[in-house]
C-alpha positions as a Python dict, from the first residue, in 0.01 Angstrom:
ca = {
    (1, 'M'): (0, 0, 0),
    (2, 'A'): (129, 346, -101),
    (3, 'R'): (212, 595, 166),
    (4, 'K'): (-25, 880, 228),
    (5, 'Q'): (98, 1202, 87),
    (6, 'N'): (188, 1426, 372),
    (7, 'R'): (88, 1780, 276),
    (8, 'F'): (183, 2096, 458),
    (9, 'K'): (-61, 2380, 552),
    (10, 'E'): (-246, 2577, 291),
    (11, 'G'): (-50, 2881, 170),
    (12, 'T'): (294, 2717, 244),
    (13, 'T'): (402, 2757, -127),
    (14, 'E'): (346, 3128, -139),
    (15, 'R'): (504, 3174, 203),
    (16, 'M'): (818, 2978, 97),
    (17, 'Q'): (851, 3169, -227),
    (18, 'S'): (838, 3496, -37),
    (19, 'L'): (1094, 3371, 212),
    (20, 'L'): (1347, 3301, -68),
    (21, 'T'): (1330, 3673, -172),
    (22, 'Q'): (1450, 3770, 183),
    (23, 'S'): (1814, 3775, 269),
    (24, 'L'): (1880, 3432, 410),
    (25, 'T'): (2198, 3221, 477),
    (26, 'G'): (2271, 2930, 259),
    (27, 'T'): (2148, 2688, 522),
    (28, 'E'): (1819, 2871, 545),
    (29, 'I'): (1775, 2877, 172),
    (30, 'K'): (1828, 2503, 141),
    (31, 'K'): (1576, 2436, 418),
    (32, 'V'): (1316, 2656, 243),
    (33, 'Q'): (1382, 2474, -82),
    (34, 'C'): (1332, 2133, 90),
    (35, 'I'): (972, 2247, 172),
    (36, 'L'): (912, 2436, -156),
    (37, 'F'): (1024, 2142, -379),
    (38, 'R'): (794, 1919, -186),
    (39, 'E'): (505, 2145, -223),
    (40, 'L'): (554, 2269, -581),
    (41, 'K'): (687, 1963, -757),
    (42, 'H'): (576, 1687, -520),
    (43, 'M'): (930, 1559, -515),
    (44, 'S'): (1054, 1279, -292),
    (45, 'A'): (1320, 1321, -22),
    (46, 'E'): (1555, 1133, -247),
    (47, 'D'): (1508, 1372, -543),
    (48, 'I'): (1539, 1678, -320),
    (49, 'S'): (1853, 1524, -168),
    (50, 'E'): (2028, 1533, -504),
    (51, 'L'): (1926, 1896, -569),
    (52, 'V'): (1991, 2050, -232),
    (53, 'G'): (2283, 1837, -105),
    (54, 'Y'): (2129, 1721, 212),
    (55, 'S'): (2085, 1361, 310),
    (56, 'V'): (1747, 1208, 297),
    (57, 'A'): (1711, 1181, 669),
    (58, 'H'): (1790, 1559, 706),
    (59, 'I'): (1528, 1650, 461),
    (60, 'R'): (1270, 1444, 639),
    (61, 'R'): (1375, 1600, 969),
    (62, 'T'): (1344, 1936, 815),
    (63, 'W'): (988, 1861, 702),
    (64, 'G'): (898, 1724, 1049),
    (65, 'N'): (1048, 2031, 1222),
    (66, 'F'): (856, 2253, 976),
    (67, 'R'): (521, 2078, 1059),
    (68, 'D'): (589, 2108, 1439),
    (69, 'E'): (740, 2453, 1464),
    (70, 'G'): (649, 2636, 1150),
    (71, 'E'): (877, 2884, 975),
    (72, 'S'): (1089, 2928, 1293),
    (73, 'A'): (1233, 2579, 1220),
    (74, 'L'): (1377, 2704, 895),
    (75, 'I'): (1516, 3048, 988),
    (76, 'G'): (1783, 3116, 1245),
    (77, 'E'): (2079, 2920, 1392),
    (78, 'K'): (1976, 2629, 1614),
    (79, 'R'): (2309, 2473, 1682),
    (80, 'G'): (2504, 2510, 2007),
    (81, 'G'): (2414, 2573, 2360),
    (82, 'R'): (2503, 2480, 2712),
    (83, 'Y'): (2325, 2147, 2725),
    (84, 'N'): (2536, 2003, 3012),
    (85, 'A'): (2542, 2323, 3226),
    (86, 'R'): (2454, 2283, 3586),
    (87, 'L'): (2397, 2655, 3648),
    (88, 'T'): (2261, 2948, 3431),
    (89, 'T'): (2488, 3233, 3365),
    (90, 'A'): (2302, 3438, 3636),
    (91, 'E'): (2355, 3160, 3889),
    (92, 'E'): (2724, 3142, 3796),
    (93, 'K'): (2762, 3508, 3868),
    (94, 'Q'): (2585, 3481, 4199),
    (95, 'F'): (2808, 3179, 4299),
    (96, 'L'): (3127, 3361, 4203),
    (97, 'E'): (3050, 3699, 4347),
    (98, 'P'): (3186, 3622, 4704),
    (99, 'F'): (3506, 3485, 4553),
    (100, 'F'): (3549, 3790, 4333),
    (101, 'E'): (3479, 4030, 4626),
    (102, 'K'): (3738, 3852, 4832),
    (103, 'A'): (3984, 3866, 4543),
    (104, 'R'): (3928, 4242, 4508),
    (105, 'K'): (4033, 4289, 4874),
    (106, 'A'): (4314, 4034, 4895),
    (107, 'G'): (4443, 4072, 4538),
    (108, 'I'): (4439, 3706, 4468),
    (109, 'L'): (4175, 3438, 4384),
    (110, 'F'): (4236, 3085, 4488),
    (111, 'V'): (4097, 2844, 4219),
    (112, 'G'): (4109, 2551, 4471),
    (113, 'E'): (3877, 2732, 4712),
    (114, 'V'): (3629, 2794, 4434),
    (115, 'Q'): (3643, 2424, 4321),
    (116, 'R'): (3602, 2296, 4682),
    (117, 'E'): (3298, 2522, 4736),
    (118, 'Y'): (3144, 2421, 4398),
    (119, 'E'): (3185, 2047, 4471),
    (120, 'K'): (3047, 2096, 4819),
    (121, 'K'): (2737, 2298, 4703),
    (122, 'Y'): (2661, 2065, 4402),
    (123, 'H'): (2760, 1743, 4568),
    (124, 'T'): (2982, 1634, 4269),
    (125, 'G'): (3345, 1619, 4186),
    (126, 'V'): (3451, 1826, 3892),
    (127, 'H'): (3773, 1856, 3690),
    (128, 'H'): (3971, 2173, 3751),
    (129, 'S'): (3914, 2274, 3390),
    (130, 'V'): (3542, 2306, 3469),
    (131, 'I'): (3625, 2571, 3731),
    (132, 'Y'): (3871, 2755, 3503),
    (133, 'N'): (3609, 2767, 3226),
    (134, 'L'): (3341, 2898, 3475),
    (135, 'L'): (3590, 3166, 3580),
    (136, 'H'): (3685, 3248, 3231),
    (137, 'R'): (3301, 3287, 3129),
    (138, 'N'): (3269, 3539, 3402),
    (139, 'G'): (3554, 3761, 3310),
    (140, 'W'): (3830, 3630, 3531),
    (141, 'R'): (4173, 3579, 3392),
    (142, 'K'): (4482, 3428, 3543),
    (143, 'I'): (4752, 3689, 3593),
    (144, 'V'): (5091, 3561, 3675),
    (145, 'P'): (5409, 3760, 3732),
    (146, 'R'): (5684, 3709, 3483),
    (147, 'P'): (5899, 3422, 3594),
    (148, 'S'): (6247, 3500, 3717),
    (149, 'H'): (6516, 3291, 3873),
    (150, 'P'): (6529, 3345, 4255),
    (151, 'K'): (6909, 3391, 4250),
    (152, 'S'): (6917, 3639, 3967),
    (153, 'D'): (7119, 3957, 4009),
    (154, 'E'): (7022, 4264, 3824),
    (155, 'K'): (7363, 4430, 3872),
    (156, 'K'): (7547, 4135, 3717),
    (157, 'Q'): (7297, 4120, 3427),
    (158, 'K'): (7355, 4483, 3340),
    (159, 'E'): (7731, 4440, 3360),
    (160, 'F'): (7709, 4147, 3123),
    (161, 'L'): (7484, 4327, 2870),
    (162, 'E'): (7717, 4642, 2868),
    (163, 'S'): (8027, 4423, 2801),
    (164, 'F'): (7869, 4190, 2544),
    (165, 'P'): (7979, 4112, 2278),
    (166, 'P'): (8354, 4177, 2356),
    (167, 'K'): (8468, 4464, 2154),
    (168, 'G'): (8775, 4433, 1920),
    (169, 'K'): (8810, 4054, 1961),
    (170, 'R'): (8690, 3804, 1699),
    (171, 'S'): (8556, 3476, 1832),
    (172, 'H'): (8770, 3177, 1794),
    (173, 'A'): (8499, 2990, 1597),
    (174, 'R'): (8486, 3259, 1316),
    (175, 'S'): (8866, 3288, 1274),
    (176, 'A'): (8882, 2918, 1223),
    (177, 'R'): (8694, 2928, 899),
}
């Protein structure tokens, strides 16, 4: 038995044609074409796949999303997001505020403290990169003084720079050539 032809709502063809005249991204144009070819030419997903360059499954998913959500399924970027986030951005700011306040007074922020408090509050162990990413999202950056050797002597360094290279003498390696 043949499948029942799934049709879209009345007026879809005209709306899709008007959408194509608007400034859309390439992805949005292809999604609109998936709907338009289905409505105008009664093309199958396999035929549309060859024209648009999407897989058959992607085209059918686009049709289903259009039926469920309407035009908003075709226009706009839907990828990305914080799917595994434990806190919203507002909750993150609220959680970090006491640490930032303490850091403003003391001049230093201890990441280990933040991690211990986070783990205690949310009853789970987290990798330190989670805390660094949390801090980075909220405007904190790690500022470290330039490394220097503890036994370095500025006076000796200046003397060396003033007397280097030795004037008037050729190095032994060059004269051997």
